[in-house]
N, C-alpha and C positions, 0 to 999 in steps of 0.2 A: 446676529441682528435678524429680527422678524420683519417681514414684509407684510403690511397691512394695507387693505384697500377697503374704503367705505364707498358703496355704490348708492347713489341716489341723486335727485335733482338739486340738492342744496337746501333742503327743507330743515326746519327746526329739529326734527327727530334725527336727520342725518348729521347734523352739527353735534347733537347730543351723543350719538354713538361715537363720533370721532373723540370728543372729549372724554367719554367713558374709557376708551381705549388707551388714550394718553395717560389718564389718571392711573389706570390699572398697571400700565407699563412702568410708570414712575414708582408706584407702590412696590412692585415686584423687582425693580431695578433691571428691567429687561430694555434693551435698546431696540427701537422700532424705527421703520421707514414708512411713514403714513402717506397714502395717496387717496385723494378724493376723486372718484370717478363719476362724472355727471352726464356723459354722453349716452343717450338712450340706446344706441346700438351696442356700445360696450357693456352696458348694464344687461341687456338681453343676452349677449353672447356669453356672458358670465353665468347665466342660468338664474338670475335674479328676477323673479316674477312680482315681487312686492318689495318696495324700498322701506327703509334702508336695508341694504345688504352688507354683509361683512365677510371678508375673505382674509385668512392669514396663511401666508406661505403658499398661496395659490389654491387653497381649499375653502370653498364656501362653507362657512359655519353657522350663518344665521341670515335670515331674510324676513322682512315684515316686522314692524313694531320695534320696541326697545328690548334688547337683551338684558338678562339679569346681570348684575355686576360680578356675582361669583362665577357665572358662566364666562364672561369676558376673561377673567383672571385664569380660569381653567384652560381656556383655548390658548392664551398667551403662553402658559407654562408648557403646553403640549408641543 
C-alpha cells in the first residue's frame, strides 16, 4: 500500500490532485492511503513552498500547480 499526502489549504487544485491520484491508483490497481494535509505548519515542514504539494511514501514528488497524469502514474508505480 502506498501512503499519499496532498498538501494544501483545500482549494480546487488540491481537490483535483487528490482526484487525479485516486483515479491513477484505481487505473493501475494500486492500493493507496490518501491523506489531505491543510495545516500551514505541516505544509511548511514538508518543504512545500507552493501548493498543492504531493508526497508518496514520504517523498515530496510535486509542488505547485497540477501535475501531469502520466507523472502521477509513474510516481505511484515507483
